[in-house]
N, C-alpha and C positions, 0 to 999 in steps of 0.2 A: 759524440758524447759517450762517455764511458758508462759501463753498466751501473756503477755506483752513483754517478751523478744523475742518470736517468731515473734511478729509483728514489731519489731524494724527494722528500715531501715538499710540494709546492708551497710557496709563501702565501699566507692568507691575505686576501685583499685588505682587511682591516689593519693588519700589521704594516702593509705597504703604505697605505694612506697615513697611518700614524707616523711612520718614519718620514714621509714627505712633509707633513705638517711641521714636525720638529725641525727639519732642515730649513723650511721656509722661515719659521719664527726665529730660531737661534742664529742661523747664518745671516738672514736678512737684517736682523737687529744689530749685527756686529759693528757696522759702520757708524750707526747712530750712537751705540755704546762707546765706541772709541772717541767720538767727537765730544761726548759729555765728560769722559774720564780725563782727557788731556787738558781740560780746563783747570784742573787742580793737582794733577799727578804728573811727574816727569814722563814724557812720551814713551821712550824705549824702556824705561824702568817699569812703567805700567804693563807693557807687553811682556816683559821678562817675568814679572810677578804673576801675571795671568797664566802663562804657559808652565812656569815652574810649579805653581800651586796645583794646576790640573794634572801635571805629570805625577806629582807626589800622591795626590788622591787616587788616581787610577792605579798606580803601582801598589799602593796599600790594599786596595780592593782586590786586585788580582792575586796578591800574595796571600790574603786571608781566604779567598775562595778556592785557590788552586794549589796552594802549598808552596814549599821552599823553592821549587824549580820553575815557578811560573814565569819568571822573567829571564830565564837562561837562554842566551843566544851565542853564536860564535862571533869571532872578530869581524868576519866579512859582513854578516847580517847587521851587526852593530854599526859598522862603518857606513853601510848603505842607508840605514835608518837615520843616522846622524846627518849625512849629506842631504837627504830629502828633507829632514826637519829644518836644517839651516836655510835651505832654499824656500820652503813653504812659509816658515814662521818668522825667521829673522829677516829674510829677504822679502817675501810676499807680504806678511802682516806688518813687519817692522817698518817698511817703507810707507805703507798706508798710514800707519800711526804718525809718522813724521809729516806726511803730506797734510793730514788733518789737524796738526798741532801748531801750525804757523800762526802768525798774527793776522788780524783782519786784513783782507785784501790779498793775502798770500795763501792762507789755509784753503784747502779744497773742501767744499760742502760735502756732507756725508752722502747725499744722493748722487752727486757727480762721481764720488769715489766708488760707490756701488756700481754705477754705470760703466766706468772705466775698467773695473775689475771683471765685469761681465764679458770682457774680451778674452778671458781665459779659455773658454771652450773653442773659440776660433783659433787661438794660438796653439792649443793642443792638436787640433785637427791639422793645422799647418805643419807642426813638427812631425806628425805622423806621415804627412804627405812627402815632405822632403827627405825622410829616412826610408822611403820605399814602401810604407804601409799605406795603401790607397783606400781611404774611407769611401763608402758608397755615397752617391749623390744626395741621398736623403739626409745623410749626416750633415753635409754642408748646408742643405736647405734648412734643417732644424735649428742649428746653432745660429744661422743668419737671421731666421725669423724671430728667435728668442731675443737676440741682441736688438733688432729693430723695435720689438715690443718694449724693451727697457728704455730705449731712446724716447719713445712716445710718452712713457710714464714719468721719466726723470727730468728731461731737459726743461729749462725755464720756458714759460709761456711768453709768447710775443717777442722772442729773440733777446730778451733782457738778461742781465746777469752774466758778465764775462767770467770765464773760468781762468784762474791763475795758471800761467803756462808752466812755471817751474813745478808747482804742485801737481798739475796734471801729468807732466812727464814722470814725476816721481811715482805716481800711481800706476802709470803704464809700465815702468820698470818693475814695480811690485807684481803686477799681473804677469810679466814675463818670467820673473823668478818662480812664481807659483806654477805657471804652465810647465816650465822645465822640470820642476820638482815632481809634478804630477806625472809628466811623461816618463821620467826616470824611475818612478816608483814601480812601474810595471815592467821594467827592464833590468833592474838590479836584483840581487839576491837578498830580499828583505826577510825579516822574521815571518814565519808562517802565520802566526796569530796577529791579526790587524790591531788588536788592543795592545799587545806587547810592542809592536812597531810604533804605535802612537805614543807610548810612554817614552821611548828613546828619541823619537822625533821632537816631542815637546821639550824634553830635557836638553837636547842639543841646541834647539832654538833658543831656549831660555838662557843658556850659558853664553851664547854669542851675543844676545841682546843685553845681558848684564855687562859684558866687556865693552860693548859699544856705548852703553849708557854711562859707564865710568869714564870712558875716553872723551865723551862729550861734556863731562862735568855735570851731568843731570842731577846726580844724587848729592851734590855739594850743598849743604844747608837745607836739605829736604827733611821735613818732619812728618812722620806717618800720622 
C-alpha cells in the first residue's frame, strides 16, 4: 500500500451500506424492469434508448460540474472503454433483453434470467484462474455459496416450470459477455475516472444496440 492510499480516509459504514442497498435495488430490479418494458417496446431498441439516455445525462452532469475537459480521453482509453461497453451492454444486457422478450414458452422468466446472470462471478473467477491469477480458496467458496443461495431463492418449487433452452443459453451467453468485459476492464488502459469510462461504455453499447435493432427491423412501424 502506498503512503497516499494508506492515508486515505476510510469509507464510512453508512455510505457502504447505502451503496450496497442501491446496488441491490437498482441492479436486482433490472430483470423485472426488462420483462415489463419489452411487452410494449422493441427489445434492443429499448436497451439502446436506456443506455443512450443514461450516457447523455451523465455526460451533461460531468460537463457542468467539471468543466470543458471533463470527458477528455486519449484514443486508447476511448477504444478500451468502447470495447468494454459493447461486451457489457450490447452483449451482456442486450442478450438478456432478447431472452426475456420472446413469446410465451420461449421467453425466459426474469427470475431465471437473474439466476443465470449470477454465474458472472464464477465465470470471472474462472477467467482469472486460466490466465494465471490464482484467486484464494475463500473467493471460490464465496461465489459458490452466493450462487447456491440464488438457486434456492429463484428456482421453481416442486420442480415445475421448465426453462426454455434457447432462452437460457442466450442468457448464459450474455453472462459470458459480461464476465469477459468485467475481466478486461481491469486489464485494459481505461479512462482514469470511472464516471467518464461509464459514459463511453454506455455510448458505445447504445450505438451497437441501435445498429442491431435496425438490422432486426425492430423500429419499423414503432410509435413512441
